[in-house]
N, C-alpha and C positions, 0 to 999 in steps of 0.2 A: 503495500500499499505505500510504505513512504516511498519508494524507488519509481511508482508514478506523477506523486505529487511532485518531488526534483525533476523528472522528465518535463512536466505540465512547466513549471515556473521557469527550466533552460526553455522552453519551447517559447513564453511569454515574452521574457527578457530579449530574446531574438528577433524575436517579431517586433518590438519596439527600439530596438539597437538598430534595424535596417531602415523600419520609418525615419527614427532620425537622423541614420545616413543620410538616406535620399534626397530627405529636403536641404542637406546641409549647413552651412552656417548663415545667420543672419534672415533665414526666409520663415516668411510667415507672418502674421499679425502679432503687434504687443512681444516682438523683441526688445523692445527696450533700445534699441541702437538708432531707434530713425531720429534724427532732430528738426523733424517739420520740412516740411518743404524745399529743397534747396535748388540751384542754378544750371548743376554739370551733375551728368549721372557716372555710374563705377566706369565707364568706359572713359569719363576724361582724365581719372586717375591714373592709367595704364590697366584697368583690365574687365575683361568682358569686350564684346563688340561694338566695333566704333573708336570714335578719334582718342589719339593719347594726348593730353595737354602739358606731359611731362613737366608736372607740377613742382617748383623746387621743392628744398625740406622748409625755408623758411612758406612759401604759399601752405604745403599741406600744415605746418604747424599753426598759420591764420587760421586758415580754415576749420580745425578741428577746436579752437578756441571761441569762434564763429560758431559752432555749432553747437557746442557747451554755451556757452551765454542764454541760445538761443533756446534750448532744453530746457531751461533753469528758469527765463523768464517765462516761456508757458504752461510750465506744470502745474502749476495751481489752476491757469485757464483750463486746460484739458480735462483733468481734472471734476474740473465746475462742470464742464462740459458732459461728460461722463454720466454726474448724477442727473446732469438737468434732466438727458438724453433719456433713463431710466426713468425717472419720474413721468416724464411725456407717455413713455411707454404703461407705464400705469393706469394715467389719467384715460387711455386710448380702450383700454382692458376693464376698466372700472365703469360697470352699467350704469352709475350713480353719477357720476361726474357730467357736470354741465358744459356746453359748448365753449363759452366763455373764459374756464378755466383751461383748454386745452388751446386755446389760443393764446390766453397768455403766454401759458407753457412754450408754447412754438416761438415766440415773437422772443423769450429770453433764450433760446437753444440760438434761435439764429443772430441774434446779438453777442451770442458766443461767438458762433461760426464768424461770424465778418471781424471782428477781435482779432480771430489764431489767423486767417487768411490777409490782414493787415499785417500781423508780424512777419508772416511767411514773406510778401514783397519786401519787406525791409530785410528780410535776412539776404535772399533775392538780391540786394540790390546792395549790401552791405560782403557780400559774394561776389559782384562782380568786378568791385572796386582792388580788389585783391588781385585777379588776373594780369594779364598783358593783354594789349590790343588785337596780339597775335593768337592769344589763347580763345577770346571772344570772339574772332573772325572761324578761328576752324571750327568753337559750339555751331555758329550761327550755319557755315557749310553744312555741318553733319546731322543738323534736324534735330540735333539730340539735348539741348542746352537747358529750357525750360520745362518747369512741368517735374522737376526730377525730385525723389527725395531722400533729402540731410546728407550726411560726412561721416565717418565711422574711422577709429582710426588707423584700418586697414584701408582707408579710401574712399569712394563717392560709391553711393549704391541704393537701391530699393528699399532699402530693408526697413519693415517694421510697416512697409505699405499695404494696401488690403488690393488685391486684382481685379481687375475690370474696371466697366464704365462708372459703378457707383461709390469709389472709395470713399472714407470719411475722414473731414478734417481731423 
């Protein structure tokens, strides 16, 4: 009987490990590695398909500091948005909730999303100041520069983003 439990445990661990390695580092939502929308993608830092911007060590350090600053500044807003969306979801499923309460909560969610989007634009503008005109031209020509997500210690990437056209802020 013990051998059967041990065998099932080993099979479960192998299945979990295989799944983890299939997704790789930084895959999926909620990995905590995204710093918000950024100007350039993973390829810009030299990995993945697309242009390599050959960022200098100084540029990489500045990008990392900027990402950390962005993450810290938006942390409370992102958590508040999470809470408000849960409250809104509860209101929608509550049969006794009135329309005015739902509309008011939706306005709160929209206001927070707008604030986060404004912060994201500021973040992109700050990233833009770090890049050289040649690097910006390279991004423009590749069509890969805008709408990307974050910057990690290893480079740029879509870490922490949600797939599909309905990703959330």
